[in-house]
C-alpha positions in Angstrom: 2.9 0.1 23.7 3.8 -0.5 26.6 1.2 -2.4 29.3 3.0 0.1 31.7 2.2 3.3 29.8 -1.5 1.6 28.3 -2.3 2.4 32.2 -0.2 4.9 32.9 -2.4 6.1 30.7 -5.5 5.6 32.0 -5.1 6.5 35.7 -3.9 10.1 34.2 -7.0 10.5 32.5 -9.0 9.3 35.7 -6.3 11.2 37.9 -7.9 14.7 35.9 -11.3 14.0 36.5 -11.4 13.6 40.7 -12.1 15.9 41.2 -16.4 15.2 39.4 -18.1 13.6 41.3 -18.2 9.6 40.4 -21.2 9.9 38.7 -20.1 12.1 35.9 -16.6 11.2 36.0 -17.2 7.9 34.6 -18.6 8.5 31.3 -15.7 11.6 30.9 -13.3 8.8 32.1 -14.8 6.3 29.0 -15.2 9.4 26.4 -11.7 10.6 26.2 -10.6 6.8 26.0 -13.5 6.5 23.3 -12.3 9.5 21.5 -8.4 9.6 21.7 -7.9 6.3 21.7 -6.4 4.4 18.6 -8.5 0.6 18.2 -5.0 -1.0 18.8 -4.5 1.2 22.2 -8.3 0.1 22.8 -7.3 -3.5 22.0 -4.0 -3.2 24.6 -6.5 -1.6 27.5 -9.7 -4.2 27.1 -6.2 -7.5 27.0 -5.2 -5.3 30.9 -8.4 -5.5 32.0 -8.4 -9.1 32.0 -5.1 -8.7 34.4 -6.5 -8.5 37.5 -3.2 -6.5 38.9 -2.6 -4.9 36.0 -2.9 -1.7 38.1 -5.8 0.5 37.0 -7.5 2.7 38.7 -11.3 1.9 40.2 -12.5 4.7 37.9 -10.9 3.5 35.1 -12.4 -0.1 35.9 -15.7 1.5 36.4 -15.6 4.1 33.6 -14.4 0.8 31.1 -18.0 -0.9 30.7 -18.3 2.1 28.6 -15.4 1.9 26.7 -15.8 0.6 22.7 -14.5 -2.4 22.1 -12.3 -1.9 18.6 -13.6 -4.3 15.5 -11.3 -7.1 14.9 -10.6 -7.5 11.5 -10.9 -11.1 10.5 -7.4 -11.7 8.4 -9.3 -15.2 6.9 -11.7 -12.6 4.9 -10.3 -11.4 1.4 -10.2 -7.3 2.0 -12.6 -5.2 1.0 -10.7 -2.0 0.3 -8.3 -1.6 -2.2 -4.8 -1.0 0.5 -3.1 1.6 -1.5 -6.0 4.2 -2.7 -8.7 2.6 0.6 -11.2 2.6 -2.5 -13.4 -0.3 -1.9 -12.1 -2.9 -4.5 -15.0 -4.5 -7.6 -16.1 -7.7 -6.6 -14.5 -10.9 -8.5 -16.9 -12.4 -11.1 -17.2 -15.7 -10.9 
């Protein structure tokens, strides 16, 4: 997803909650991002937050403290689950 789309979508969420008090809006914005944005989108969100000129609404910046960071996958470790079935792999014997 393009950077502009992440910023635009986050700012749209903030604009929806502008009529709420700040104390109510911040957890609602974070909750929406946590519940409806997939991990890749949240990862891009955090990357953009590191840029001071990304263009996020101030409410989004405040809410970002409550947004869950997606787990990072360790590509140097073997997969714990079979990619086709999704079932846990059997441990290999030494």
